[in-house]
PLY file of the C-alpha trace (Angstrom):
ply
format ascii 1.0
element vertex 92
property float x
property float y
property float z
element edge 91
property int vertex1
property int vertex2
end_header
33.08 230.72 -22.35
29.52 229.55 -22.86
26.93 230.18 -20.17
26.23 227.11 -18.05
22.70 225.79 -17.80
20.56 225.12 -14.76
20.97 221.41 -15.44
24.77 221.73 -15.38
24.67 223.62 -12.07
22.35 221.05 -10.51
24.57 218.25 -11.81
27.60 219.85 -10.15
25.69 220.09 -6.86
24.65 216.44 -7.23
28.29 215.44 -7.74
29.15 216.93 -4.35
26.12 215.35 -2.69
26.97 211.92 -4.14
30.64 212.18 -3.18
31.74 212.15 -6.83
33.36 215.60 -6.74
35.10 217.65 -4.10
33.65 220.97 -2.99
36.79 222.70 -4.20
36.45 221.23 -7.69
32.87 222.47 -8.08
33.68 225.80 -6.48
36.57 226.31 -8.91
34.26 225.53 -11.83
31.65 228.06 -10.64
34.32 230.68 -9.87
35.40 230.67 -13.52
32.07 232.31 -14.31
31.56 234.40 -11.17
35.06 235.90 -11.23
35.14 236.58 -14.98
35.88 240.17 -15.97
32.65 240.34 -17.94
30.44 237.45 -16.84
28.07 236.47 -19.61
25.48 234.77 -17.45
22.11 236.22 -18.34
19.87 233.79 -16.47
19.43 235.08 -12.90
18.74 231.60 -11.55
21.93 230.23 -13.07
23.87 233.21 -11.69
22.43 232.59 -8.20
23.48 228.94 -8.40
26.97 229.83 -9.57
27.45 232.33 -6.74
26.29 229.77 -4.18
28.45 226.98 -5.60
31.48 229.26 -5.91
31.42 229.77 -2.15
30.66 226.21 -1.15
34.31 225.49 -0.34
34.64 228.39 2.14
35.84 227.41 5.59
34.89 228.94 8.91
37.87 227.28 10.61
40.88 225.30 9.38
38.96 222.03 9.45
35.31 223.06 9.15
33.32 224.27 6.16
31.01 227.27 6.40
28.27 225.45 4.46
27.26 221.88 5.29
26.33 219.11 2.88
22.87 219.19 4.45
22.56 222.89 3.54
23.47 222.10 -0.07
20.91 219.31 -0.13
18.23 221.63 1.29
19.20 224.37 -1.15
18.93 222.03 -4.16
15.60 220.62 -2.95
14.26 224.12 -2.34
15.34 225.25 -5.78
13.80 222.22 -7.44
10.53 222.67 -5.57
10.32 226.37 -6.42
11.28 225.87 -10.08
9.88 222.37 -10.64
8.60 222.91 -14.18
11.79 224.58 -15.39
14.03 221.94 -13.83
12.00 219.13 -15.39
12.33 220.64 -18.86
16.09 221.18 -18.44
16.79 217.66 -17.24
14.97 215.93 -20.12
0 1
1 2
2 3
3 4
4 5
5 6
6 7
7 8
8 9
9 10
10 11
11 12
12 13
13 14
14 15
15 16
16 17
17 18
18 19
19 20
20 21
21 22
22 23
23 24
24 25
25 26
26 27
27 28
28 29
29 30
30 31
31 32
32 33
33 34
34 35
35 36
36 37
37 38
38 39
39 40
40 41
41 42
42 43
43 44
44 45
45 46
46 47
47 48
48 49
49 50
50 51
51 52
52 53
53 54
54 55
55 56
56 57
57 58
58 59
59 60
60 61
61 62
62 63
63 64
64 65
65 66
66 67
67 68
68 69
69 70
70 71
71 72
72 73
73 74
74 75
75 76
76 77
77 78
78 79
79 80
80 81
81 82
82 83
83 84
84 85
85 86
86 87
87 88
88 89
89 90
90 91
């Protein structure tokens, strides 16, 4: 399994934010990497994104998610602001 890129992780987050993918779908994708016996994700930023996305479908009650869409939006914006140059180069 090839290591995902920052751009792929951000795209998955965008899919949730735009209503084009369910939380569970993106979480399942991220969990494939996070739960692997020997995860081959060398980039710490990618790993951090995968861990966050893998838990984005967690519920704190039967009909309420632990993390809100607004939190995901803030998280993505914060990441992009902190890593602006790297994100720009990955998205081109």
